LUMVO-643190 format. One record per residue (C-alpha): residue number from 1; residue in three letters; x, y, z. Coordinates in nm, 2 decimals. Layout:
LUMVO-643190
rec num NUM, residuo ALA, xx X, yy Y, zz Z $
...
***
This chain:
LUMVO-643190
rec num 1, residuo UNK, xx 8.38, yy 10.23, zz 11.94 $
rec num 2, residuo UNK, xx 8.25, yy 10.53, zz 12.13 $
rec num 3, residuo UNK, xx 8.17, yy 10.79, zz 11.87 $
rec num 4, residuo UNK, xx 8.02, yy 10.68, zz 11.54 $
rec num 5, residuo UNK, xx 7.78, yy 10.39, zz 11.55 $
rec num 6, residuo UNK, xx 7.63, yy 10.29, zz 11.88 $
rec num 7, residuo UNK, xx 7.58, yy 10.65, zz 11.97 $
rec num 8, residuo UNK, xx 7.46, yy 10.75, zz 11.63 $
rec num 9, residuo UNK, xx 7.24, yy 10.47, zz 11.51 $
rec num 10, residuo UNK, xx 6.93, yy 10.61, zz 11.68 $
rec num 11, residuo UNK, xx 6.98, yy 10.94, zz 11.50 $
rec num 12, residuo UNK, xx 7.14, yy 10.83, zz 11.17 $
rec num 13, residuo UNK, xx 7.01, yy 10.47, zz 11.14 $
rec num 14, residuo UNK, xx 6.75, yy 10.27, zz 10.95 $
rec num 15, residuo UNK, xx 6.46, yy 10.40, zz 11.15 $
rec num 16, residuo UNK, xx 6.55, yy 10.77, zz 11.16 $
rec num 17, residuo UNK, xx 6.79, yy 10.97, zz 10.94 $
rec num 18, residuo UNK, xx 6.74, yy 11.34, zz 10.90 $
rec num 19, residuo UNK, xx 6.83, yy 11.48, zz 10.57 $
rec num 20, residuo UNK, xx 7.14, yy 11.70, zz 10.58 $
rec num 21, residuo UNK, xx 7.27, yy 11.93, zz 10.31 $
rec num 22, residuo UNK, xx 7.61, yy 11.89, zz 10.17 $
rec num 23, residuo UNK, xx 7.78, yy 12.13, zz 10.40 $
rec num 24, residuo UNK, xx 7.63, yy 11.97, zz 10.71 $
rec num 25, residuo UNK, xx 7.72, yy 11.62, zz 10.59 $
rec num 26, residuo UNK, xx 8.08, yy 11.73, zz 10.52 $
rec num 27, residuo UNK, xx 8.10, yy 11.87, zz 10.87 $
rec num 28, residuo UNK, xx 7.98, yy 11.54, zz 11.00 $
rec num 29, residuo UNK, xx 8.25, yy 11.34, zz 10.81 $
rec num 30, residuo UNK, xx 8.51, yy 11.58, zz 10.93 $
rec num 31, residuo UNK, xx 8.41, yy 11.54, zz 11.29 $
rec num 32, residuo UNK, xx 8.40, yy 11.16, zz 11.25 $
rec num 33, residuo UNK, xx 8.75, yy 11.15, zz 11.10 $
rec num 34, residuo UNK, xx 8.90, yy 11.38, zz 11.36 $
rec num 35, residuo UNK, xx 8.74, yy 11.20, zz 11.66 $
rec num 36, residuo UNK, xx 8.78, yy 10.84, zz 11.57 $
rec num 37, residuo UNK, xx 9.12, yy 10.75, zz 11.45 $
rec num 38, residuo UNK, xx 9.44, yy 10.94, zz 11.53 $
rec num 39, residuo UNK, xx 9.65, yy 10.79, zz 11.25 $
rec num 40, residuo UNK, xx 9.39, yy 10.90, zz 10.99 $
rec num 41, residuo UNK, xx 9.45, yy 11.26, zz 11.09 $
rec num 42, residuo UNK, xx 9.83, yy 11.22, zz 11.05 $
rec num 43, residuo UNK, xx 9.81, yy 11.06, zz 10.71 $
rec num 44, residuo UNK, xx 9.54, yy 11.30, zz 10.58 $
rec num 45, residuo UNK, xx 9.75, yy 11.60, zz 10.67 $
rec num 46, residuo UNK, xx 10.02, yy 11.47, zz 10.44 $
rec num 47, residuo UNK, xx 9.78, yy 11.46, zz 10.15 $
rec num 48, residuo UNK, xx 9.74, yy 11.75, zz 9.91 $
rec num 49, residuo UNK, xx 9.47, yy 11.99, zz 10.05 $
rec num 50, residuo UNK, xx 9.26, yy 11.93, zz 9.73 $
rec num 51, residuo UNK, xx 9.22, yy 11.56, zz 9.83 $
rec num 52, residuo UNK, xx 9.16, yy 11.58, zz 10.21 $
rec num 53, residuo UNK, xx 8.78, yy 11.64, zz 10.20 $
rec num 54, residuo UNK, xx 8.72, yy 11.36, zz 9.96 $
rec num 55, residuo UNK, xx 8.95, yy 11.13, zz 10.15 $
rec num 56, residuo UNK, xx 8.75, yy 11.20, zz 10.46 $
rec num 57, residuo UNK, xx 8.42, yy 11.11, zz 10.28 $
rec num 58, residuo UNK, xx 8.56, yy 10.77, zz 10.18 $
rec num 59, residuo UNK, xx 8.71, yy 10.71, zz 10.52 $
rec num 60, residuo UNK, xx 8.37, yy 10.78, zz 10.68 $
rec num 61, residuo UNK, xx 8.20, yy 10.52, zz 10.46 $
rec num 62, residuo UNK, xx 8.47, yy 10.26, zz 10.56 $
rec num 63, residuo UNK, xx 8.44, yy 10.35, zz 10.93 $
rec num 64, residuo UNK, xx 8.07, yy 10.31, zz 10.94 $
rec num 65, residuo UNK, xx 8.08, yy 9.98, zz 10.75 $
rec num 66, residuo UNK, xx 8.36, yy 9.84, zz 10.97 $
rec num 67, residuo UNK, xx 8.18, yy 9.94, zz 11.29 $
rec num 68, residuo UNK, xx 7.85, yy 9.80, zz 11.17 $
rec num 69, residuo UNK, xx 8.03, yy 9.47, zz 11.13 $
rec num 70, residuo UNK, xx 8.26, yy 9.46, zz 11.43 $
rec num 71, residuo UNK, xx 8.11, yy 9.67, zz 11.71 $
rec num 72, residuo UNK, xx 7.74, yy 9.58, zz 11.73 $
rec num 73, residuo UNK, xx 7.80, yy 9.26, zz 11.93 $
rec num 74, residuo UNK, xx 7.52, yy 9.06, zz 11.76 $
rec num 75, residuo UNK, xx 7.58, yy 8.87, zz 11.44 $
rec num 76, residuo UNK, xx 7.23, yy 8.88, zz 11.31 $
rec num 77, residuo UNK, xx 7.19, yy 9.25, zz 11.39 $
rec num 78, residuo UNK, xx 7.52, yy 9.33, zz 11.22 $
rec num 79, residuo UNK, xx 7.41, yy 9.15, zz 10.90 $
rec num 80, residuo UNK, xx 7.08, yy 9.34, zz 10.90 $
rec num 81, residuo UNK, xx 7.26, yy 9.67, zz 10.94 $
rec num 82, residuo UNK, xx 7.52, yy 9.59, zz 10.68 $
rec num 83, residuo UNK, xx 7.23, yy 9.50, zz 10.44 $
rec num 84, residuo UNK, xx 7.08, yy 9.84, zz 10.52 $
rec num 85, residuo UNK, xx 7.42, yy 10.01, zz 10.46 $
rec num 86, residuo UNK, xx 7.43, yy 9.84, zz 10.12 $
rec num 87, residuo UNK, xx 7.09, yy 9.97, zz 10.04 $
rec num 88, residuo UNK, xx 7.20, yy 10.32, zz 10.13 $
rec num 89, residuo UNK, xx 7.50, yy 10.28, zz 9.90 $
rec num 90, residuo UNK, xx 7.27, yy 10.17, zz 9.61 $
rec num 91, residuo UNK, xx 7.05, yy 10.47, zz 9.68 $
rec num 92, residuo UNK, xx 7.35, yy 10.69, zz 9.66 $
rec num 93, residuo UNK, xx 7.45, yy 10.55, zz 9.33 $
rec num 94, residuo UNK, xx 7.10, yy 10.62, zz 9.21 $
rec num 95, residuo UNK, xx 7.16, yy 10.98, zz 9.29 $
rec num 96, residuo UNK, xx 6.93, yy 11.00, zz 9.59 $
rec num 97, residuo UNK, xx 7.15, yy 10.98, zz 9.90 $
rec num 98, residuo UNK, xx 6.98, yy 10.99, zz 10.24 $
rec num 99, residuo UNK, xx 7.24, yy 10.92, zz 10.51 $
rec num 100, residuo UNK, xx 7.48, yy 11.21, zz 10.57 $
rec num 101, residuo UNK, xx 7.78, yy 10.99, zz 10.48 $
rec num 102, residuo UNK, xx 7.64, yy 10.93, zz 10.13 $
rec num 103, residuo UNK, xx 7.52, yy 11.30, zz 10.10 $
rec num 104, residuo UNK, xx 7.89, yy 11.39, zz 10.14 $
rec num 105, residuo UNK, xx 8.02, yy 11.10, zz 9.94 $
rec num 106, residuo UNK, xx 7.81, yy 11.13, zz 9.62 $
rec num 107, residuo UNK, xx 7.99, yy 11.44, zz 9.49 $
rec num 108, residuo UNK, xx 8.32, yy 11.26, zz 9.55 $
rec num 109, residuo UNK, xx 8.20, yy 10.96, zz 9.36 $
rec num 110, residuo UNK, xx 8.09, yy 11.18, zz 9.07 $
rec num 111, residuo UNK, xx 8.40, yy 11.39, zz 9.06 $
rec num 112, residuo UNK, xx 8.64, yy 11.09, zz 9.04 $
rec num 113, residuo UNK, xx 8.40, yy 10.85, zz 8.86 $
rec num 114, residuo UNK, xx 8.44, yy 10.59, zz 9.13 $
rec num 115, residuo UNK, xx 8.27, yy 10.26, zz 9.06 $
rec num 116, residuo UNK, xx 8.04, yy 10.10, zz 9.31 $
rec num 117, residuo UNK, xx 8.23, yy 9.77, zz 9.32 $
rec num 118, residuo UNK, xx 8.50, yy 9.85, zz 9.58 $
rec num 119, residuo UNK, xx 8.24, yy 9.98, zz 9.82 $
rec num 120, residuo UNK, xx 8.03, yy 9.67, zz 9.78 $
rec num 121, residuo UNK, xx 8.33, yy 9.45, zz 9.83 $
rec num 122, residuo UNK, xx 8.41, yy 9.61, zz 10.16 $
rec num 123, residuo UNK, xx 8.05, yy 9.54, zz 10.28 $
rec num 124, residuo UNK, xx 8.09, yy 9.18, zz 10.15 $
rec num 125, residuo UNK, xx 8.40, yy 9.14, zz 10.37 $
rec num 126, residuo UNK, xx 8.23, yy 9.27, zz 10.68 $
rec num 127, residuo UNK, xx 7.94, yy 9.04, zz 10.61 $
rec num 128, residuo UNK, xx 8.18, yy 8.75, zz 10.57 $
rec num 129, residuo UNK, xx 8.33, yy 8.83, zz 10.91 $
rec num 130, residuo UNK, xx 7.99, yy 8.76, zz 11.06 $
rec num 131, residuo UNK, xx 7.97, yy 8.41, zz 10.90 $
rec num 132, residuo UNK, xx 8.33, yy 8.29, zz 10.89 $
rec num 133, residuo UNK, xx 8.57, yy 8.29, zz 11.19 $
rec num 134, residuo UNK, xx 8.85, yy 8.07, zz 11.05 $
rec num 135, residuo UNK, xx 9.04, yy 8.01, zz 10.73 $
rec num 136, residuo UNK, xx 9.19, yy 7.68, zz 10.63 $
rec num 137, residuo UNK, xx 9.44, yy 7.80, zz 10.35 $
rec num 138, residuo UNK, xx 9.66, yy 8.09, zz 10.28 $
rec num 139, residuo UNK, xx 9.47, yy 8.15, zz 9.95 $
rec num 140, residuo UNK, xx 9.14, yy 8.17, zz 10.13 $
rec num 141, residuo UNK, xx 9.28, yy 8.44, zz 10.36 $
rec num 142, residuo UNK, xx 9.42, yy 8.63, zz 10.06 $
rec num 143, residuo UNK, xx 9.07, yy 8.60, zz 9.90 $
rec num 144, residuo UNK, xx 8.92, yy 8.76, zz 10.21 $
rec num 145, residuo UNK, xx 9.18, yy 9.04, zz 10.21 $
rec num 146, residuo UNK, xx 9.09, yy 9.11, zz 9.84 $
rec num 147, residuo UNK, xx 8.76, yy 9.23, zz 9.97 $
rec num 148, residuo UNK, xx 8.85, yy 9.36, zz 10.32 $
rec num 149, residuo UNK, xx 9.17, yy 9.55, zz 10.24 $
rec num 150, residuo UNK, xx 9.24, yy 9.59, zz 9.87 $
rec num 151, residuo UNK, xx 8.93, yy 9.79, zz 9.79 $
rec num 152, residuo UNK, xx 9.05, yy 10.07, zz 10.03 $
rec num 153, residuo UNK, xx 9.37, yy 10.11, zz 9.83 $
rec num 154, residuo UNK, xx 9.19, yy 10.11, zz 9.51 $
rec num 155, residuo UNK, xx 8.95, yy 10.38, zz 9.64 $
rec num 156, residuo UNK, xx 9.25, yy 10.59, zz 9.73 $
rec num 157, residuo UNK, xx 9.40, yy 10.54, zz 9.38 $
rec num 158, residuo UNK, xx 9.07, yy 10.66, zz 9.23 $
rec num 159, residuo UNK, xx 9.08, yy 10.98, zz 9.44 $
rec num 160, residuo UNK, xx 9.44, yy 11.03, zz 9.32 $
rec num 161, residuo UNK, xx 9.34, yy 10.99, zz 8.95 $
rec num 162, residuo UNK, xx 9.48, yy 10.64, zz 8.89 $
rec num 163, residuo UNK, xx 9.27, yy 10.37, zz 8.73 $
rec num 164, residuo UNK, xx 9.51, yy 10.12, zz 8.57 $
rec num 165, residuo UNK, xx 9.54, yy 9.76, zz 8.67 $
rec num 166, residuo UNK, xx 9.92, yy 9.77, zz 8.74 $
rec num 167, residuo UNK, xx 9.90, yy 10.03, zz 9.01 $
rec num 168, residuo UNK, xx 9.59, yy 9.87, zz 9.15 $
rec num 169, residuo UNK, xx 9.77, yy 9.53, zz 9.19 $
rec num 170, residuo UNK, xx 10.07, yy 9.70, zz 9.36 $
rec num 171, residuo UNK, xx 9.83, yy 9.88, zz 9.60 $
rec num 172, residuo UNK, xx 9.65, yy 9.55, zz 9.66 $
rec num 173, residuo UNK, xx 9.98, yy 9.40, zz 9.78 $
rec num 174, residuo UNK, xx 10.04, yy 9.68, zz 10.03 $
rec num 175, residuo UNK, xx 9.69, yy 9.68, zz 10.16 $
rec num 176, residuo UNK, xx 9.69, yy 9.30, zz 10.20 $
rec num 177, residuo UNK, xx 10.02, yy 9.32, zz 10.38 $
rec num 178, residuo UNK, xx 9.88, yy 9.59, zz 10.62 $
rec num 179, residuo UNK, xx 9.57, yy 9.38, zz 10.69 $
rec num 180, residuo UNK, xx 9.78, yy 9.07, zz 10.75 $
rec num 181, residuo UNK, xx 10.01, yy 9.26, zz 10.98 $
rec num 182, residuo UNK, xx 9.71, yy 9.37, zz 11.18 $
rec num 183, residuo UNK, xx 9.60, yy 9.00, zz 11.21 $
rec num 184, residuo UNK, xx 9.94, yy 8.89, zz 11.34 $
rec num 185, residuo UNK, xx 9.95, yy 9.18, zz 11.58 $
rec num 186, residuo UNK, xx 9.60, yy 9.10, zz 11.72 $
rec num 187, residuo UNK, xx 9.58, yy 8.72, zz 11.73 $
rec num 188, residuo UNK, xx 9.50, yy 8.73, zz 12.10 $
rec num 189, residuo UNK, xx 9.25, yy 9.02, zz 12.07 $
rec num 190, residuo UNK, xx 9.07, yy 8.86, zz 11.78 $
rec num 191, residuo UNK, xx 9.02, yy 8.54, zz 11.98 $
rec num 192, residuo UNK, xx 8.91, yy 8.71, zz 12.30 $
rec num 193, residuo UNK, xx 8.69, yy 8.99, zz 12.15 $
rec num 194, residuo UNK, xx 8.56, yy 8.84, zz 11.83 $
rec num 195, residuo UNK, xx 8.61, yy 8.47, zz 11.84 $
rec num 196, residuo UNK, xx 8.81, yy 8.48, zz 11.52 $
rec num 197, residuo UNK, xx 9.14, yy 8.32, zz 11.41 $
rec num 198, residuo UNK, xx 9.30, yy 8.45, zz 11.09 $
rec num 199, residuo UNK, xx 9.60, yy 8.21, zz 11.10 $
rec num 200, residuo UNK, xx 9.53, yy 7.96, zz 10.82 $
rec num 201, residuo UNK, xx 9.47, yy 7.62, zz 10.95 $
rec num 202, residuo UNK, xx 9.69, yy 7.44, zz 10.70 $
rec num 203, residuo UNK, xx 9.99, yy 7.68, zz 10.77 $
rec num 204, residuo UNK, xx 9.95, yy 7.62, zz 11.14 $
rec num 205, residuo UNK, xx 9.93, yy 7.25, zz 11.09 $
rec num 206, residuo UNK, xx 10.26, yy 7.25, zz 10.89 $
rec num 207, residuo UNK, xx 10.43, yy 7.39, zz 11.21 $
rec num 208, residuo UNK, xx 10.25, yy 7.17, zz 11.46 $
rec num 209, residuo UNK, xx 10.02, yy 7.45, zz 11.59 $
rec num 210, residuo UNK, xx 9.68, yy 7.33, zz 11.71 $
rec num 211, residuo UNK, xx 9.46, yy 7.63, zz 11.67 $
rec num 212, residuo UNK, xx 9.19, yy 7.50, zz 11.91 $
rec num 213, residuo UNK, xx 9.45, yy 7.45, zz 12.18 $
rec num 214, residuo UNK, xx 9.59, yy 7.79, zz 12.11 $
rec num 215, residuo UNK, xx 9.25, yy 7.95, zz 12.15 $
rec num 216, residuo UNK, xx 9.19, yy 7.77, zz 12.47 $
rec num 217, residuo UNK, xx 9.52, yy 7.88, zz 12.60 $
rec num 218, residuo UNK, xx 9.45, yy 8.24, zz 12.52 $
rec num 219, residuo UNK, xx 9.11, yy 8.23, zz 12.69 $
rec num 220, residuo UNK, xx 9.25, yy 8.08, zz 13.00 $
rec num 221, residuo UNK, xx 9.57, yy 8.28, zz 13.02 $
rec num 222, residuo UNK, xx 9.61, yy 8.57, zz 13.27 $
rec num 223, residuo UNK, xx 9.44, yy 8.87, zz 13.12 $
rec num 224, residuo UNK, xx 9.71, yy 9.09, zz 13.27 $
rec num 225, residuo UNK, xx 9.95, yy 8.94, zz 13.01 $
rec num 226, residuo UNK, xx 9.76, yy 9.09, zz 12.73 $
rec num 227, residuo UNK, xx 9.99, yy 9.39, zz 12.70 $
rec num 228, residuo UNK, xx 10.06, yy 9.65, zz 12.43 $
rec num 229, residuo UNK, xx 10.44, yy 9.68, zz 12.39 $
rec num 230, residuo UNK, xx 10.55, yy 10.01, zz 12.24 $
rec num 231, residuo UNK, xx 10.93, yy 9.99, zz 12.20 $
rec num 232, residuo UNK, xx 10.93, yy 9.62, zz 12.28 $
rec num 233, residuo UNK, xx 10.89, yy 9.60, zz 12.65 $
rec num 234, residuo UNK, xx 11.00, yy 9.27, zz 12.82 $
rec num 235, residuo UNK, xx 10.78, yy 8.96, zz 12.79 $
rec num 236, residuo UNK, xx 10.55, yy 8.86, zz 13.07 $
rec num 237, residuo UNK, xx 10.59, yy 8.51, zz 13.22 $
rec num 238, residuo UNK, xx 10.38, yy 8.27, zz 13.01 $
rec num 239, residuo UNK, xx 10.11, yy 8.05, zz 13.16 $
rec num 240, residuo UNK, xx 10.15, yy 7.68, zz 13.11 $
rec num 241, residuo UNK, xx 9.90, yy 7.67, zz 12.82 $
rec num 242, residuo UNK, xx 10.07, yy 7.96, zz 12.64 $
rec num 243, residuo UNK, xx 10.42, yy 7.82, zz 12.72 $
rec num 244, residuo UNK, xx 10.32, yy 7.49, zz 12.56 $
rec num 245, residuo UNK, xx 10.20, yy 7.66, zz 12.24 $
rec num 246, residuo UNK, xx 10.49, yy 7.90, zz 12.19 $
rec num 247, residuo UNK, xx 10.73, yy 7.69, zz 11.99 $
rec num 248, residuo UNK, xx 10.48, yy 7.60, zz 11.73 $
rec num 249, residuo UNK, xx 10.32, yy 7.94, zz 11.74 $
rec num 250, residuo UNK, xx 10.65, yy 8.11, zz 11.68 $
rec num 251, residuo UNK, xx 10.73, yy 7.89, zz 11.38 $
rec num 252, residuo UNK, xx 10.39, yy 7.96, zz 11.23 $
rec num 253, residuo UNK, xx 10.42, yy 8.33, zz 11.28 $
rec num 254, residuo UNK, xx 10.77, yy 8.33, zz 11.13 $
rec num 255, residuo UNK, xx 10.63, yy 8.17, zz 10.82 $
rec num 256, residuo UNK, xx 10.33, yy 8.41, zz 10.80 $
rec num 257, residuo UNK, xx 10.54, yy 8.72, zz 10.87 $
rec num 258, residuo UNK, xx 10.78, yy 8.62, zz 10.59 $
rec num 259, residuo UNK, xx 10.50, yy 8.60, zz 10.34 $
rec num 260, residuo UNK, xx 10.37, yy 8.94, zz 10.46 $
rec num 261, residuo UNK, xx 10.71, yy 9.10, zz 10.43 $
rec num 262, residuo UNK, xx 10.73, yy 8.99, zz 10.07 $
rec num 263, residuo UNK, xx 10.39, yy 9.16, zz 10.00 $
rec num 264, residuo UNK, xx 10.52, yy 9.48, zz 10.15 $
rec num 265, residuo UNK, xx 10.83, yy 9.47, zz 9.93 $
rec num 266, residuo UNK, xx 10.63, yy 9.41, zz 9.62 $
rec num 267, residuo UNK, xx 10.39, yy 9.69, zz 9.70 $
rec num 268, residuo UNK, xx 10.67, yy 9.94, zz 9.74 $
rec num 269, residuo UNK, xx 10.70, yy 9.94, zz 9.36 $
rec num 270, residuo UNK, xx 10.40, yy 10.17, zz 9.36 $
rec num 271, residuo UNK, xx 10.59, yy 10.46, zz 9.52 $
rec num 272, residuo UNK, xx 10.76, yy 10.60, zz 9.21 $
rec num 273, residuo UNK, xx 10.44, yy 10.54, zz 9.01 $
rec num 274, residuo UNK, xx 10.23, yy 10.80, zz 9.20 $
rec num 275, residuo UNK, xx 10.27, yy 11.18, zz 9.20 $
rec num 276, residuo UNK, xx 10.51, yy 11.34, zz 9.43 $
rec num 277, residuo UNK, xx 10.25, yy 11.51, zz 9.64 $
rec num 278, residuo UNK, xx 10.07, yy 11.19, zz 9.75 $
rec num 279, residuo UNK, xx 10.38, yy 10.97, zz 9.78 $
rec num 280, residuo UNK, xx 10.45, yy 11.06, zz 10.15 $
rec num 281, residuo UNK, xx 10.10, yy 10.93, zz 10.26 $
rec num 282, residuo UNK, xx 10.14, yy 10.60, zz 10.07 $
rec num 283, residuo UNK, xx 10.50, yy 10.56, zz 10.21 $
rec num 284, residuo UNK, xx 10.38, yy 10.62, zz 10.56 $
rec num 285, residuo UNK, xx 10.13, yy 10.34, zz 10.55 $
rec num 286, residuo UNK, xx 10.39, yy 10.09, zz 10.43 $
rec num 287, residuo UNK, xx 10.67, yy 10.20, zz 10.67 $
rec num 288, residuo UNK, xx 10.43, yy 10.18, zz 10.96 $
rec num 289, residuo UNK, xx 10.33, yy 9.83, zz 10.87 $
rec num 290, residuo UNK, xx 10.69, yy 9.72, zz 10.81 $
rec num 291, residuo UNK, xx 10.79, yy 9.86, zz 11.15 $
rec num 292, residuo UNK, xx 10.52, yy 9.64, zz 11.32 $
rec num 293, residuo UNK, xx 10.66, yy 9.34, zz 11.13 $
rec num 294, residuo UNK, xx 11.01, yy 9.41, zz 11.26 $
rec num 295, residuo UNK, xx 10.88, yy 9.45, zz 11.61 $
rec num 296, residuo UNK, xx 10.71, yy 9.10, zz 11.58 $
rec num 297, residuo UNK, xx 11.04, yy 8.96, zz 11.47 $
rec num 298, residuo UNK, xx 11.22, yy 9.12, zz 11.77 $
rec num 299, residuo UNK, xx 10.96, yy 8.97, zz 12.00 $
rec num 300, residuo UNK, xx 11.07, yy 8.63, zz 11.86 $
rec num 301, residuo UNK, xx 10.71, yy 8.61, zz 11.71 $
rec num 302, residuo UNK, xx 10.54, yy 8.60, zz 12.05 $
rec num 303, residuo UNK, xx 10.22, yy 8.80, zz 11.98 $
rec num 304, residuo UNK, xx 10.03, yy 8.55, zz 12.19 $
rec num 305, residuo UNK, xx 10.12, yy 8.77, zz 12.49 $
rec num 306, residuo UNK, xx 10.25, yy 9.10, zz 12.37 $
rec num 307, residuo UNK, xx 10.07, yy 9.32, zz 12.12 $
rec num 308, residuo UNK, xx 10.34, yy 9.51, zz 11.93 $
rec num 309, residuo UNK, xx 10.25, yy 9.87, zz 11.86 $
rec num 310, residuo UNK, xx 10.44, yy 10.19, zz 11.78 $
rec num 311, residuo UNK, xx 10.51, yy 10.44, zz 12.05 $
rec num 312, residuo UNK, xx 10.45, yy 10.81, zz 11.98 $
rec num 313, residuo UNK, xx 10.82, yy 10.86, zz 11.94 $
rec num 314, residuo UNK, xx 10.84, yy 10.58, zz 11.68 $
rec num 315, residuo UNK, xx 10.54, yy 10.73, zz 11.49 $
rec num 316, residuo UNK, xx 10.71, yy 11.07, zz 11.49 $
rec num 317, residuo UNK, xx 11.03, yy 10.91, zz 11.37 $
rec num 318, residuo UNK, xx 10.85, yy 10.74, zz 11.08 $
rec num 319, residuo UNK, xx 10.68, yy 11.07, zz 10.99 $
rec num 320, residuo UNK, xx 11.01, yy 11.25, zz 10.99 $
rec num 321, residuo UNK, xx 11.18, yy 10.98, zz 10.78 $
rec num 322, residuo UNK, xx 10.90, yy 11.00, zz 10.53 $
rec num 323, residuo UNK, xx 10.91, yy 11.38, zz 10.51 $
rec num 324, residuo UNK, xx 11.29, yy 11.38, zz 10.48 $
rec num 325, residuo UNK, xx 11.28, yy 11.13, zz 10.20 $
rec num 326, residuo UNK, xx 11.02, yy 11.35, zz 10.03 $
rec num 327, residuo UNK, xx 11.19, yy 11.69, zz 10.05 $
rec num 328, residuo UNK, xx 11.57, yy 11.62, zz 10.06 $
rec num 329, residuo UNK, xx 11.59, yy 11.50, zz 9.70 $
rec num 330, residuo UNK, xx 11.37, yy 11.80, zz 9.58 $
rec num 331, residuo UNK, xx 11.40, yy 11.86, zz 9.21 $
rec num 332, residuo UNK, xx 11.52, yy 11.51, zz 9.14 $
rec num 333, residuo UNK, xx 11.33, yy 11.36, zz 8.85 $
rec num 334, residuo UNK, xx 11.19, yy 11.01, zz 8.85 $
rec num 335, residuo UNK, xx 11.08, yy 10.95, zz 8.50 $
rec num 336, residuo UNK, xx 10.82, yy 10.69, zz 8.57 $
rec num 337, residuo UNK, xx 10.65, yy 10.92, zz 8.82 $
rec num 338, residuo UNK, xx 10.60, yy 11.18, zz 8.55 $
rec num 339, residuo UNK, xx 10.36, yy 10.95, zz 8.36 $
rec num 340, residuo UNK, xx 10.00, yy 11.06, zz 8.32 $
rec num 341, residuo UNK, xx 9.79, yy 11.00, zz 8.63 $
rec num 342, residuo UNK, xx 9.55, yy 10.81, zz 8.41 $
rec num 343, residuo UNK, xx 9.83, yy 10.58, zz 8.29 $
rec num 344, residuo UNK, xx 9.72, yy 10.28, zz 8.09 $
rec num 345, residuo UNK, xx 9.36, yy 10.33, zz 8.17 $
rec num 346, residuo UNK, xx 9.17, yy 10.03, zz 8.29 $
rec num 347, residuo UNK, xx 8.84, yy 10.13, zz 8.42 $
rec num 348, residuo UNK, xx 8.65, yy 9.95, zz 8.68 $
***
C-alpha cells in the first residue's frame, strides 16, 4: 500500500482530519479509486454512469478498512485504528460525518437506504484477521467469508436497487468464491507476509497435509521461486521441503478448488436476475475468478511456488467476452431479468 493509508493517516487519521465539503470528498474518493486498484477502474467503467460515483464511495470505505487491517504492520495498532474507523462509521450514520470517505459516503447511504450492518461486518472481518490466523473447519472459513466478502456483494446490490434475500444469497456465493480463490492463489504470500493460513486444518488433514510443515517449507524455500505466472509459465524446481509437501498439498487444493468452483456455479444464477446494464460488471468478477481457478488446475494445484494471475491479454479477452455476451443478443428478452429491482423486498 503506497497511496491511501500510511501516507494519509497523519492528515486524515484519528488525530487530525480536516473537514471537506462533499465535492472535495468525492474528488478524494475518485483519486483513491483511480490510483489504488487497476481492476476497480475496469469494472467501474462497465457500470452505468449513474452508479459510478456511489460505487467509488463504497469502494473507498472498503479500501481504507482493508488497509487499516492488513497494511499497518502492528496488530494492536491495527485494532485501534479499526475501532476508530467503526466510530467514524457510527458518526456517519448519526448524520455527522467527519472523515472525507464518510462525507462522500453519507449521501450514497441515504440515497439507497443502505443499512449499517454490511459495513460493520467488514470491519469485524478485518478485526478477526488480527486475532485469528488459522481455521480448523470449512464452515469456520465460510463464516469468516460471510463477513469479509459477502457484505461487499450486498453493498453492490443495494446500490443497484436490490434488497431481497434470494439475490443476496446468490451474491454471497460469488463473493465467497472470489475470496476463496484469492486464498488459494496467495497461500505462499499469506504465510510470508501475514503469517496466516486459510486452508482449513481438517481439510488438510484429510489429505495428509501438515500445515506447520507446509509453513516451514514456504519460509525456508528459495524466495526466487515465489513467482507470478500469467499465462502459466513453467514451474521452478522445488526445494526439498516444498517437494515433500506437494502431493498432499495438491490433493488438498484439488478438494478446495472443487468446492470453490461449485460456489461460482451457484452464484451465476444471479446474472439473469439483475438489470442488463449492470450484468457485465457482475459477470466480469465471476469470469475473472473462474479463470484463476482454471489456471490453478492447469498448474496441477501447485500454488506453493507459482502464483497464478491473469496477464493483460487474458484480462482483455475476458472483458471482450463479457461485452460480446452483453451486446450480441441485444433485444433478447429474459423474463426473470425484467422483474422489479426491488423484487421480493427483504430489507436489512
